[in-house]
N, C-alpha and C positions, 0 to 999 in steps of 0.2 A: 551409574549416572546419579548425580546429586542435584537436588533443587533447594534453593534458598530464596527467601522473601527479600525483595529489594525495595526500599523507599526512594521515591523520586520526588525531590522538593522542586516543584515548579512554581511559577509566579501565581500566587492565590490558591493553590491546591497542593495537597500531598497525594502523589499517585502511587499505586501499588503494583509491583511486577514480580515475576519469577525469573531468577537466573538459574538456568539449567547447565550443568558443566560435567565434564568427564570425571571419572574416579581416579584422578591423578593429581599429584601435588604440583605446585608451581603456577605461574601466571600463564593463562591460555589465550589464544586468539578468540575473538568473540564477535557474534553477529547481533545487531539490534534490529528487532522486527517492528515495522511500522504498519499498522493496518489501514485499510481504506476508510471510506466515509461511513457514518452511522455509529450508533452506540455499541461498539464492539469491545469485547473483553480481550484479555491476553491470549485466549485460544481462538480468536477471530470468530466469535459467536455473538449474535444478538437475537432478540426475540424473532422467531420465524425464519431464521437463517443461521445455521451453524456451519461456517466454512471449514473450521478445523485446521486452518493453515498453521496457527501458532504451535500447536502441540506437535504436528507432523514435522514441521521444520526443526523444532527443538530436538526431537528424538533423533532424526537423521544427522543433523549436524554434530550433535554431542557424541553420537556413536562414532563419528569420524575424528573426534578430538577437539572440537570447537565448542566453546560456550555460547549460549544464546539467552539474550534478555527479551522478554515480551512483557507488555503491561496493559492494564486496564485503562481505558480512557476516562477522563474526568466524569464523575457521577456514575460510573459503571463498575460493577463488581465491588472490589475493595477499595477503589480510589475515591477520594473526597472530591467535592465540587458539584457543580451543576452542569450536566451535559448540555441542556438547552440554552445555557448561557455561553457555551464554548463556540468561538468562531474558528474558521480556518487558520487564521494567524495564531490563535491560541494553540491550536494543534501543532503548528510548527515550532512554537516556543516549548511546548511540552516535549517534543521529540529531542530538541537541543538539551533540555534538562535531563532526559533519559540518557543521552549520549554522555553527558558529564558524569552522571552517577555511575554509569558503567565503567568509564575510564578510571574512576576513583576506586573501584572495588579491588580488594587485594588479590582475588583470583583471576584478574583480567590483565592482559598485557595492553596498556593504553595505546601503544603504537600499532597494534594489530586488531583494530575494531573496524568492522565494515558494516553497512547498513543493507537491509533487505526491506524494501517497501512494496506493498501491493495496492494497485489501483491508485486512488488519490494519496495513498501512503507512499507511493513511489514519487509523487510530485513533492510531498513533504520531505522525503528522503533527500531529494536533490537540493533543498534549501540548506541542508546541513553543510553544504560546501562553504557556507559563511562562517562556520565555527573555526576555531583556531586550536589545534590544527584540524583540518577537515577529515572525514573518515578515510580509511586506507582503501576502500573500494565501495562500489554501489551495485546492488542488484535490484533492477527495476522491473517488477512483474506487472504487466498490464498497465504500464505507466504512459501518460500522455506527454507530448512534447509541444502542445499548443496551448494557447490561452484557454481558460476555463470556459469562456463563452463559446468559442469554437468547438471545444470538446462536447459540450452539452447539446449544441446545434447538430453536430454529426450524430451523436447518440440518439436524439430524437428521430432523425431521418432514418437511421439504420434500424431502430426498433420497429418503426412504422413499416418499413419495407420487409421485415422478417416476421410479421404477424401471421398467425394461421390464416390459410386462404379465406375462410368465411369472414374474418375480421379485417382483411386487407383493405376494403373500401374505406374503413375508418381512419386509415393511416394519415391522409392529408389533413383530417380534422384534428388528430393528435399532434402533428407537427405544428399547425397553426396555434393551437391552444398553448402549447409549451413555449412557442416563441413569445406570445403575449405574456406568459408567466415570467419569462426571463426579463422582458422589458419592465414589468412591474417590480420585480425584485431589485433591478438596478436603480430604480427610482426611490425605493423604500428606505426608510430610516429605522424600521423596526429591528429589534435584536432578537426577539423570541417568537415571532410569528411562524408557527409550524405549518408549512405549506405542504409537506410531504409526510404524512403521518406514518407510513410504512417504514421509511428510512429515517424519520425524525430529523430531517435537515431543515434548519431554520433559515429565515431570511438572512440573518447575519452571516452564517456559514456560507450560504449560497452567493450572497453578494460579494463577499471577499474572494471566494473561489472563482466566480465569473471574471473578476478583474485581474486574477493572478496569471502571469505569463511565466512558465517555467523555463523559457529559452535562455535568459541571462544566467540563471543558475546552472543549467546544463552546460552552457558554453564556458563556464568557469571550472568545470570538472577536469582535472588533469590526472586522475587516478583511474584504475581499471574499472570498467563498467560492463555489466552484463544486462542486457535488455531482452525480455521475453514477452511477447504479446501473441495470443493465439490467433489463428486465421479465422476462427469463428467467434471472435470477441465482438459483441454488439454494444459495448459501452465505450471502448477506446479503439481508435483507428489503428489497425495492425501496421499501417505504413508509418506510424510514428516511430516504430523501431528504427527505420532507416533515417528518420529525421533526428533521432537522438544520436545515432552514429555520426551524422554530419556536424552535430553541435559540439559534442565533448571532444577534448583534445588528448585524453588518456587512451590507453589500450582498450579497444572496444570489441565486444562480441554481441551479436544480435541474433535472435532466433524468432521465427514466426512458424510454429508447428501448425500444420494444416487443421487438425481436428480439435485443437485446444481452444477452450472457451475462457470468458473472463474469470470464471470460478476456478480456473486451473484444473479443469477435468477434460478428459477426451469425450467427445460426443460425435458419433458417426452420423446423426441425423442432421436436419437442417438447422442453421443457426437461428437463435430466438431467445428472447427474455423468457418467454413462456415455458421453456425447457429447463429452467433452473431447478425447479422442484425435484425433478428426477436426478439431476446432476449432484445435488448436495447429499443425496442418499449414498453416494460413493465417495471414497477418500480422494484427496488431492492426487493427481497422477504422479506416479513414482519418477517419471522422467524429469519432472521439474526439480525435485530435490537432488537427483543424480547430476543433473546439468550444473546446479549450483556448486555441488561438491567438487565436480571436475573443474569448474571455473576457478574456484578458490585455490585449489592445488596448483593449477597452472599459472594463473595471473598473480596470485598473492603469495604462493609457496607456503600455504597453511596446512594445518591438520597432520601432525605427527603424533600418533597415539602414544 
């Protein structure tokens, strides 16, 4: 396995990434990893939350003969720029720049590049259908198929309903408070007002995401799609897997594993945001990478070592 630093020239910032590729010569098929919301680095880690998706996917896919590019978001890790000035639309443009840089790399077959997006990274991945040419395939992990406003309303209700029993009476208060906050954000004009210090999501990012509808992008996808959302996801409605299947026109595979959570870990306990701390102490479930590998072999015909 070889690793190389890749510079991604995005509008207004120079992003840094790592291309991991097999120890073989010639152009290889490649996956572009797009992380979810928050100041995540190329290994899907931010202060207080180390998901470890980037490294796990890179090792698994590279071992099977596929290269992988993952990158630090603006203002994170080795990337230039200011994360708190980055909106949702900026992240979409950065992903398109990463796709272009990947296709231009001499170790990559530009016609065999697919994207793997997690959480809002899956929504960003779907916007790449607008690139010319679009990616060869899409892996949407815990990806939404509804407008951001509906996603966040569902998320509030689901998190409230899955609070530990002693806190359950606070659920309706939480739902009303977050509904008021979404109303405030929709009316705001601020760019950097940091309303969620734990995830560092600004008014600008939230306002753009709330207004974004992934439906038209999904409906334009005519390439193979794999959608996976766990049955214990409390941030994205698992029934969105079926919605994605109804929207896309390319070959579709959808999975809703019963015990899988938003963090792509198995958890046999009750669903709930409060269980994340214990989940991140374990690695991503091996089934996820194995399913991606099997899909890419079957639907894309990739990975010949």
